C-alpha positions as CSV (number, residue, x, y, z in Angstrom):
1,X,40.0,-72.5,-29.8
2,X,39.0,-71.1,-27.3
3,X,41.7,-68.2,-27.0
4,X,40.0,-67.9,-23.5
5,X,40.3,-71.4,-22.7
6,X,44.2,-71.3,-23.9
7,X,45.0,-68.2,-21.6
8,X,43.0,-69.1,-17.9
9,X,41.3,-65.7,-18.5
10,X,38.8,-67.5,-16.8
11,X,41.0,-68.8,-14.0
12,X,39.3,-68.5,-11.0
13,X,42.7,-67.8,-8.9
14,X,42.1,-64.3,-11.1
15,X,39.3,-63.3,-8.8
16,X,39.2,-62.8,-5.6
17,X,38.0,-65.1,-2.4
18,X,34.3,-65.8,-2.1
19,X,35.1,-68.3,0.8
20,X,34.5,-67.7,4.7
21,X,31.7,-67.3,6.7
22,X,30.6,-64.4,5.3
23,X,27.5,-63.2,3.0
24,X,30.4,-63.2,0.6
25,X,30.6,-66.9,0.9
26,X,27.1,-66.9,-1.0
27,X,27.7,-64.4,-3.6
28,X,27.2,-65.8,-7.2
29,X,29.2,-63.0,-9.1
30,X,33.3,-63.5,-8.8
31,X,34.7,-60.4,-7.7
32,X,38.1,-58.7,-9.6
33,X,41.0,-58.9,-7.1
34,X,42.6,-56.1,-5.7
35,X,46.0,-56.4,-7.9
36,X,44.2,-56.0,-11.1
37,X,42.1,-52.9,-9.9
38,X,43.3,-49.0,-10.5
39,X,42.5,-46.7,-8.3
40,X,42.1,-42.7,-9.1
41,X,41.8,-39.9,-7.2
42,X,38.7,-38.9,-9.0
43,X,37.0,-41.6,-9.1
44,X,36.8,-40.5,-4.9
45,X,36.0,-36.8,-5.8
46,X,33.2,-38.0,-8.4
47,X,31.3,-40.3,-5.4
48,X,31.2,-37.3,-3.1
49,X,30.2,-35.1,-5.5
50,X,26.9,-37.7,-6.5
51,X,26.8,-38.1,-2.7
52,X,25.3,-34.5,-2.4
53,X,24.0,-34.0,-4.9
54,X,22.1,-36.7,-4.4
55,X,21.2,-35.6,-0.3
56,X,20.4,-32.1,-1.8
57,X,17.9,-33.9,-4.7
58,X,16.1,-35.8,-2.2
59,X,15.6,-33.0,0.4
60,X,14.8,-30.9,-2.1
61,X,11.1,-33.8,-2.8
62,X,11.0,-34.1,0.7
63,X,10.3,-30.6,1.2
64,X,8.4,-30.5,-1.7
65,X,6.5,-33.1,-1.3
66,X,5.6,-31.9,2.8
67,X,4.9,-28.3,1.2
68,X,2.1,-30.1,-2.0
69,X,1.2,-28.1,-4.8
70,X,-0.6,-25.0,-5.0
71,X,-3.4,-25.2,-7.4
72,X,-5.9,-22.1,-9.1
73,X,-9.1,-23.0,-10.6
74,X,-11.7,-20.4,-11.9
75,X,-15.6,-21.3,-12.9
76,X,-18.9,-19.7,-12.8
77,X,-20.2,-19.5,-9.7
78,X,-22.6,-22.0,-8.3
79,X,-26.1,-21.4,-7.3
80,X,-27.7,-18.2,-6.4
81,X,-26.4,-16.5,-3.6
82,X,-28.9,-13.4,-2.1
83,X,-27.2,-11.7,1.0
84,X,-23.8,-10.5,1.2
85,X,-22.0,-9.6,4.8
86,X,-20.5,-6.4,4.9
87,X,-17.8,-5.8,8.1
88,X,-16.5,-3.0,8.6
89,X,-14.0,-0.8,11.5
90,X,-13.1,3.0,9.9
91,X,-12.2,5.6,12.1
92,X,-13.5,9.5,11.0
93,X,-12.1,12.4,12.7
94,X,-15.5,13.9,12.6
95,X,-17.7,13.8,15.9
96,X,-20.6,10.4,16.0
97,X,-23.5,12.6,15.9
98,X,-22.4,14.0,12.5
99,X,-22.4,11.0,10.6
100,X,-24.4,9.3,8.3
101,X,-23.6,5.7,7.4
102,X,-25.7,4.1,4.9
103,X,-25.6,1.1,1.7
104,X,-27.3,1.6,-0.9
105,X,-27.5,-1.4,-3.9
106,X,-28.7,-1.9,-7.6
107,X,-32.1,-3.6,-6.4
108,X,-33.2,-0.2,-5.2
109,X,-32.4,-1.0,-1.1
110,X,-31.4,1.6,1.2
111,X,-30.4,0.0,4.4
112,X,-29.5,2.7,6.9
113,X,-26.7,1.2,8.4
114,X,-26.1,3.8,11.1
115,X,-28.4,1.9,13.2
116,X,-27.5,-1.5,12.0
117,X,-23.6,-0.8,13.2
118,X,-21.9,0.2,16.3
119,X,-20.3,3.8,16.6
120,X,-17.6,4.8,19.3
121,X,-16.7,8.4,20.4
122,X,-12.6,8.1,20.3
123,X,-9.4,10.7,19.7
124,X,-8.0,10.3,16.5
125,X,-4.3,10.5,18.5
126,X,-4.9,7.5,19.5
127,X,-5.0,5.2,16.4
128,X,-2.7,4.9,13.5
129,X,-0.2,3.2,15.8
130,X,-0.2,-0.3,15.0
131,X,1.9,-2.1,12.4
132,X,1.8,-1.9,9.2
133,X,-0.7,1.2,8.6
134,X,0.2,2.6,5.3
135,X,-1.7,4.8,2.7
136,X,-3.5,3.1,0.0
137,X,-0.6,2.6,-3.3
138,X,2.0,3.4,-0.6
139,X,4.0,-0.2,0.5
140,X,5.7,0.3,3.0
141,X,8.4,-2.7,2.9
142,X,9.7,-3.1,6.2
143,X,6.3,-3.8,7.2
144,X,4.2,-5.5,4.9
145,X,3.8,-8.0,2.1
146,X,4.1,-7.6,-2.0
147,X,0.4,-7.0,-3.1
148,X,1.7,-10.1,-5.5
149,X,3.1,-12.2,-2.8
150,X,0.9,-15.9,-2.5
151,X,-0.2,-17.0,1.0
152,X,-0.3,-20.3,2.0
153,X,-3.6,-21.8,2.7
154,X,-2.8,-23.1,5.6
155,X,-2.3,-19.3,6.9
156,X,-6.0,-18.8,5.8
157,X,-7.4,-21.9,7.7
158,X,-5.6,-20.8,10.8
159,X,-6.7,-17.8,10.3
160,X,-10.5,-19.2,9.8
161,X,-10.4,-20.4,13.1
162,X,-8.9,-17.7,15.1
163,X,-11.1,-15.2,17.2
164,X,-14.5,-13.2,15.4
165,X,-14.9,-10.7,16.8
166,X,-13.5,-6.8,16.9
167,X,-11.4,-5.3,18.7
168,X,-12.2,-2.8,21.7
169,X,-11.9,0.6,21.3
170,X,-8.9,2.3,23.4
171,X,-10.0,4.0,25.7
172,X,-8.9,8.0,26.5
173,X,-8.6,10.9,28.0
174,X,-9.6,14.2,27.4
175,X,-12.6,14.9,24.8
176,X,-13.3,12.7,22.1
177,X,-12.6,14.8,18.6
178,X,-13.0,11.2,16.4
179,X,-15.5,9.0,15.9
180,X,-15.1,4.5,15.0
181,X,-18.0,2.9,13.3
182,X,-17.5,-1.1,13.1
183,X,-19.8,-4.2,12.8
184,X,-20.9,-6.7,10.7
185,X,-24.2,-6.0,8.5
186,X,-26.1,-7.8,5.9
187,X,-27.0,-6.8,2.3
188,X,-27.5,-8.2,-0.9
189,X,-24.8,-9.5,-3.1
190,X,-25.7,-7.4,-5.7
191,X,-23.4,-3.6,-7.3
192,X,-24.1,-1.2,-4.7
193,X,-21.8,0.9,-2.5
194,X,-21.4,1.9,1.0
195,X,-21.6,5.8,2.1
196,X,-20.1,8.2,5.3
197,X,-21.4,11.4,4.7
198,X,-22.2,14.1,6.7
199,X,-25.1,15.3,8.7
200,X,-27.7,17.1,6.2
201,X,-25.7,16.4,3.2
202,X,-26.4,13.7,0.9
203,X,-30.4,12.7,2.2
204,X,-33.1,15.0,2.5
205,X,-33.5,14.9,6.3
206,X,-35.1,17.1,8.8
207,X,-33.1,19.6,10.7
208,X,-30.1,21.6,11.2
209,X,-27.1,21.1,8.2
210,X,-23.5,20.4,10.0
211,X,-21.3,23.6,9.1
212,X,-18.9,23.1,6.7
213,X,-16.1,23.8,8.8
214,X,-17.3,21.0,10.8
215,X,-16.2,18.5,8.0
216,X,-12.8,16.3,8.1
217,X,-13.1,12.9,5.9
218,X,-9.5,11.9,7.5
219,X,-10.4,8.2,8.3
220,X,-8.4,4.9,8.9
221,X,-9.7,1.6,7.3
222,X,-8.6,-0.9,10.0
223,X,-10.5,-3.6,8.7
224,X,-13.3,-3.7,5.5
225,X,-14.3,-7.1,4.5
226,X,-17.3,-9.1,2.7
227,X,-18.2,-12.7,3.2
228,X,-17.1,-14.2,7.2
229,X,-15.9,-12.2,9.3
230,X,-12.2,-13.4,9.7
231,X,-9.8,-10.7,11.6
232,X,-6.3,-12.2,10.7
233,X,-6.9,-12.4,7.4
234,X,-5.2,-9.2,5.5
235,X,-7.0,-7.5,3.1
236,X,-6.2,-4.2,0.4
237,X,-8.3,-1.9,2.9
238,X,-7.0,-3.1,6.0
239,X,-4.4,-0.6,8.3
240,X,-4.7,2.0,5.4
241,X,-5.3,5.7,6.1
242,X,-5.7,8.4,4.2
243,X,-5.6,12.6,5.9
244,X,-7.4,15.4,4.2
245,X,-6.6,18.8,4.3
246,X,-9.6,20.3,2.4
247,X,-13.7,20.5,4.3
248,X,-14.8,19.6,0.9
249,X,-13.2,16.6,0.0
250,X,-14.4,13.1,-1.8
251,X,-12.8,9.4,-0.8
252,X,-14.1,7.0,-3.5
253,X,-12.7,3.5,-3.4
254,X,-13.5,1.7,-6.0
255,X,-14.2,-2.7,-5.2
256,X,-13.8,-5.4,-7.4
257,X,-15.3,-8.7,-5.8
258,X,-14.4,-12.0,-6.4
259,X,-15.9,-15.3,-4.2
260,X,-12.7,-17.5,-3.2
261,X,-12.5,-21.1,-1.6
262,X,-9.3,-21.9,0.0
263,X,-8.8,-25.5,1.0
264,X,-6.5,-28.5,1.5
265,X,-8.8,-31.3,-0.1
266,X,-8.5,-32.1,-3.4
267,X,-11.1,-30.1,-5.9
268,X,-12.9,-32.7,-6.8
269,X,-13.6,-34.0,-3.6
270,X,-15.4,-30.6,-2.7
271,X,-18.7,-31.6,-2.3
272,X,-21.7,-29.0,-4.5
273,X,-22.8,-28.0,-1.6
274,X,-18.9,-26.4,-0.7
275,X,-19.0,-24.9,-4.0
276,X,-22.2,-23.4,-3.8
277,X,-22.6,-19.6,-3.7
278,X,-26.1,-19.0,-1.7
279,X,-24.3,-20.2,1.7
280,X,-25.1,-18.4,5.1
281,X,-22.5,-16.7,6.3
282,X,-23.1,-17.9,9.4
283,X,-23.0,-21.5,9.0
284,X,-20.8,-24.1,9.5
285,X,-20.1,-25.0,5.6
286,X,-18.1,-21.6,5.3
287,X,-15.4,-23.6,7.5
288,X,-16.6,-27.3,6.5
289,X,-14.8,-30.4,6.2
290,X,-12.8,-30.7,9.4
291,X,-11.8,-27.2,8.7
292,X,-10.0,-28.1,5.7
293,X,-12.2,-25.8,3.5
294,X,-13.3,-22.1,4.2
295,X,-15.5,-19.7,1.5
296,X,-14.5,-16.4,1.9
297,X,-14.2,-13.1,-1.1
298,X,-11.2,-11.5,-2.2
299,X,-11.0,-7.6,-4.0
300,X,-9.0,-6.0,-6.3
301,X,-9.3,-1.7,-5.2
302,X,-8.6,1.2,-7.1
303,X,-8.9,5.1,-5.6
304,X,-10.0,8.3,-7.0
305,X,-10.4,10.8,-3.7
306,X,-10.2,14.5,-4.8
307,X,-11.4,17.9,-3.6
308,X,-15.2,18.4,-4.6
309,X,-17.0,22.1,-4.9
310,X,-19.5,23.0,-2.2
311,X,-22.7,22.2,-4.7
312,X,-21.3,18.6,-4.2
313,X,-21.3,15.9,-1.1
314,X,-18.4,15.0,0.6
315,X,-17.8,11.7,2.3
316,X,-16.3,8.6,2.1
317,X,-17.6,6.5,-0.7
318,X,-17.6,2.8,-1.1
319,X,-18.4,1.2,-4.3
320,X,-18.5,-2.3,-5.1
321,X,-19.4,-5.3,-7.3
322,X,-19.6,-8.8,-7.7
323,X,-17.7,-10.6,-10.0
324,X,-19.6,-14.1,-11.3
325,X,-17.0,-16.3,-11.0
326,X,-15.2,-18.5,-8.2
327,X,-11.4,-19.2,-7.1
328,X,-10.8,-22.3,-5.9
329,X,-7.8,-22.6,-4.5
330,X,-6.6,-25.9,-3.4
331,X,-2.9,-27.8,-1.6
332,X,-3.0,-31.2,-2.4
333,X,-0.2,-33.9,-1.3
334,X,1.0,-36.3,-3.5
335,X,1.0,-40.2,-1.8
336,X,3.9,-41.5,-0.4
337,X,3.6,-43.9,-3.4
338,X,4.2,-41.4,-5.7
339,X,7.0,-39.9,-3.5
340,X,9.2,-43.4,-3.5
341,X,8.5,-43.7,-7.7
342,X,10.1,-39.8,-6.8
343,X,13.3,-40.8,-4.6
344,X,13.8,-43.4,-7.5
345,X,13.4,-41.6,-9.8
346,X,16.3,-38.7,-8.3
347,X,18.4,-41.8,-7.5
348,X,18.5,-43.4,-10.7
349,X,19.1,-40.5,-12.8
350,X,22.2,-38.9,-10.6
351,X,23.8,-42.9,-11.0
352,X,23.4,-42.7,-14.9
353,X,24.9,-38.6,-15.1
354,X,27.5,-39.5,-12.1
355,X,28.3,-42.4,-14.5
356,X,28.3,-40.7,-17.6
357,X,30.1,-37.6,-16.2
358,X,32.9,-40.1,-15.2
359,X,33.7,-41.4,-17.9
360,X,34.1,-38.6,-19.8
361,X,36.7,-36.8,-17.2
362,X,38.7,-40.6,-17.3
363,X,38.3,-40.3,-21.2
364,X,39.6,-37.0,-21.2
365,X,42.6,-37.5,-18.9
366,X,43.5,-40.0,-20.9
367,X,43.6,-38.4,-24.1
368,X,45.6,-35.3,-22.4
369,X,48.0,-38.2,-21.1
370,X,48.6,-39.3,-24.4
371,X,49.2,-36.6,-26.2
372,X,52.1,-35.6,-23.3
373,X,53.5,-38.4,-23.8
374,X,54.2,-37.7,-27.5
375,X,55.7,-34.1,-27.4
376,X,58.1,-35.9,-24.5
377,X,59.5,-38.1,-26.9
378,X,60.0,-35.8,-29.7
379,X,61.8,-33.2,-26.8
380,X,64.0,-36.6,-25.9
381,X,64.8,-37.5,-29.5
382,X,65.6,-33.4,-30.0
383,X,68.0,-33.3,-26.8
384,X,69.8,-37.0,-27.8
385,X,70.6,-34.8,-31.5
386,X,68.4,-37.0,-33.6
387,X,64.7,-37.0,-34.7
388,X,62.6,-38.4,-37.4
389,X,63.8,-36.8,-40.5
390,X,67.8,-38.0,-39.1
391,X,66.6,-40.6,-39.2
392,X,66.1,-41.4,-42.5
393,X,68.7,-40.0,-44.0
394,X,70.6,-42.2,-42.5
395,X,68.9,-45.7,-43.4
396,X,67.4,-46.3,-39.9
């Protein structure tokens, strides 16, 4: 009744020898002898493909784990902020004594920025030679990144730890024909604008007005940022140039400022103090949590520059508005256990998919082989002068 017992299919002689002083002696699962196995060339090919696929996916998972995952979240700004630091470094093609720099905000306060910022006489030809100089709206693909390219969070953290000083004014020979205005100043964290105008134009003051032929508001903007001064961070107006060919010309820039937090810590672990808006720009809270969190401000800019009539006020005008939201960019790394789980999933997925592909390939080859043999048999019958139809007629 037991067909396997009658044919001896489970005879130990049909399986490989597990004796000997080795690990094979402890193998509980019998192995089929090599004489009962059929080796195929496609099996080796599939094995190599599975190994390569598994290795590539493993490397991809490792790189993804090491790079971490960047998340963006928007929240209504916490707390109440009172002050905003403005960092400016601009070169204007006019004498320093002929320029007035002022800031006026929506609260009605007027800041005499000319008394706060530094002014250095310089030569116009000594500027604009640095790498990446460009006109706003005209990208130099060879030297600047795309506006939409996302920088790594670690780049911002590294820039925050760099030296926080304005570079020195280059030395020159001959008479100065330009003025460098640079430094940091405190203003109210409300909508406002700062402007650079000519002496005697824009505000009521005593003294002679500057001759109109001396107007030249061509300018280089080396730095324009808000919040703590990080010279290594690139802002939209950094390294921009505007060449003006007319005396009465108004360069207007409209900025939309978004408070931004860069962190390599999970958002949930950030304390409310690190998310608050009312943080002194000189305090260590801007680079807190062992240097893993940086508070700064990003902005988008549009420009509307055009000639103006002599009845208007020419100059450089920057109008800024502060958005009531906070952008938090956090880079988080999964745990090592999560990495192991993903690697196990990769290995099992490759093995299962590879097994199915191998079986489908062998089945296809077997079907194709059967059809080929049938055709050969029919062809051999025709060569011998016999066919199934003739056999039936002869009574075979």
